[in-house]
C-alpha positions in Angstrom: 0.1 0.3 0.3 1.0 3.8 -0.8 1.9 4.9 2.8 1.3 9.2 1.1 -1.9 8.3 0.6 -4.4 9.9 3.0 -7.1 7.7 5.4 -10.2 9.3 2.7 -8.2 8.5 -0.8 -7.6 5.3 1.0 -11.2 5.2 1.0 -11.8 6.0 -2.1 -9.3 3.8 -4.2 -11.3 0.9 -1.6 -14.8 2.7 -3.5 -13.6 2.5 -6.8 -11.6 -1.4 -6.9 -15.5 -2.4 -5.6 -17.5 -1.3 -7.6 -14.3 -2.4 -10.6 -14.8 -6.1 -9.7 -18.4 -5.1 -9.2 -18.3 -4.5 -12.5 -16.7 -7.3 -14.2 -18.6 -9.7 -12.6 -22.1 -8.6 -13.1 -20.3 -8.2 -17.4 -19.2 -11.9 -16.3 -23.1 -12.6 -16.0 -24.2 -12.2 -19.7 -21.4 -15.6 -20.8 -21.4 -17.9 -17.3 -23.9 -21.0 -18.0 -26.9 -20.9 -16.2 -25.9 -22.9 -13.7 -22.8 -21.2 -12.6 -25.5 -17.8 -12.6 -26.9 -17.8 -9.0 -23.1 -17.8 -7.4 -22.2 -14.9 -10.2 -25.4 -13.0 -8.2 -24.3 -13.7 -5.0 -20.8 -12.4 -5.9 -22.1 -8.9 -7.1 -24.9 -8.4 -4.6 -21.6 -8.9 -1.9 -20.4 -7.0 -4.1 -22.6 -3.8 -4.2 -22.9 -4.4 -0.5 -19.2 -3.9 0.3 -19.5 -0.7 -2.0 -23.0 0.4 -0.1 -20.5 -0.2 3.8 -17.1 1.5 2.2 -20.0 4.4 1.0 -21.0 4.4 4.1 -18.3 4.4 6.8 -16.2 7.2 4.6 -19.7 9.9 4.5 -18.8 9.1 8.5 -15.6 9.8 9.0 
């Protein structure tokens, strides 16, 4: 990790990375077989929840 980042910059970076992961997983939904779809949907939901938690924490502090 880059030690020169402020805590706010770090949270913004974490939020952006979480959203990128969510977007990537969402794109994978179109390409995956039906039997794996439910698993990917669960992962998308978890990353969405993680993004929301990071944003809420950042806004409180």
